[in-house]
C-alpha angles and dihedrals in degrees: 000000000000138000118290112260109152146006092270088075093056123095132194130194123231109205094195097057096024090227131135105229126201110257092224101039116021092194087079123069135185107272135190105235114258089348092278118159097203133126112263095019111152125243128225142167116266138167106285117256137152096264121133090238087070099047118097138175121215117213120192116218112201132170119259092002093288127154124265111283110261119226115249112243121208122223091253092052092047093054091047095050091048089054088046094052089048089054094045090049091058097041111023117023095180095053089042092059092048094048093044093052094048096043092051089053092046094243125139095002094152091050093053094043088054089046089051093050090054094044095048090062096051123107090231091060094046090050092050090046092050094050093047105042107017108098116219105234122199117213109249115221111203106165111089121166121223091251091053091047093055092044093049092050090052091048092053090049090053093045092049091060097040111026117022095181095054091041091060092048094048093043092053094048096045094047089052091047092244130140093001094154093050094052090044090056089046092052091049088057100047095041087071096048123107091234092060093046090051091049093047093048092052094048103038113010099068110151105203131191092189117139118256096216122098093252130031145173121235105225130188123233091223116108115282096039097254117194134203117253137174107256134173127000114252101186132258090064091297124138121192120231120226137167127248142151109287116268095171093233130139095267091069097053125103138158135201121247106209093192095059095023091229135126111240132198110256095221093058121017090204090071121079135181115259146115122301113276114270090006101095098158140099113282095026118136118274109228144166109242139163113289114251120194093213091054096040093118090059090052098052108113127163143164118264111179107310094337133088106222133195104224094213103045096026087225123141132227109263135182105238111259092358089276124160099201136123116274094010112156123235133220143173117269142161107298118258118174093189098072127071093217087075096044119097139161135187125245115203117231103209097177094070129063129190090249090063092056113080121214126214116239098231136020109255134182090272103008095172095043086218097169094055105028107044095157113184123222121215105225093196098053118115095211119079113253117211118216115219129193125216106232094179 
């Protein structure tokens, strides 16, 4: 027996192997000399093995049959050991179970506290702590100039119609004030691209020759000045459009609805110019039919230059076969600016107003009674002429 000076004098007990290990070098265990089981036999340190002369049993002797006295743990130690157990649980499950069992029973508190002090200074622990508790903060950019604001709005509008996934990402970042400089640089690049210029031209730079009056005729640039008119009834509230020499009657009058971007029949604003229902293909009959909200894109027709273009299909109004004859039907076909049978212009009819055109209350099987009641309007008269509809 001598005073404690270094770790080579410390001993720890391994319950699994029942050996007493040297505190400095665990390869050596307390050994009964020469494996003798005699009274007064000396003890020594020897290389650890599974012999019976190295197996020991520890018995606790306490007064009045009480439990071993548990070590008092300070608040600082408690917080540190909790953090240590959390770290071991994520990185070393075996050591975690051992430490957790002993700490809950109040054993070896000083040992685990010393282990925690060493571990908390290691680079592995700092890396784990940073990954678990350090929040990744994104620098919030708040200052946006007026020029940037207008440009980013235009960029979002472009992305919404061309790339929905990128639009959602950009919209989220910009609303949170994040990555403004990145999206501004992105906008600067795409604003110079040919795809953006094409999109912008289609959306905003529409040169229209449409008449400014409330009602107008749609006239062909072929010789003879043929005009569109509402011809025979086709069923399902559809009326075919054909061309003929102008007679200035109510079947030749149309007006443009800016809200729905459609050309409507002047005699009944519920009817719009479009392709025959369930025949959305080139060469199908062009008709006036009741406006339907769910098919509004198919019915959007407008002037672009000298052509009447369907905004969904990008086809142009065409006289079938390129013929310039009376009662020839019209259709939508691939645009060709070189031929007169696809060139149209509008002629304002200033003598008529929408108030002077009466509207039927319901859509019937022949609501305009075109075949029996082809009333002719005199475009040169000075007195207003009121159109009536036979609802019988």
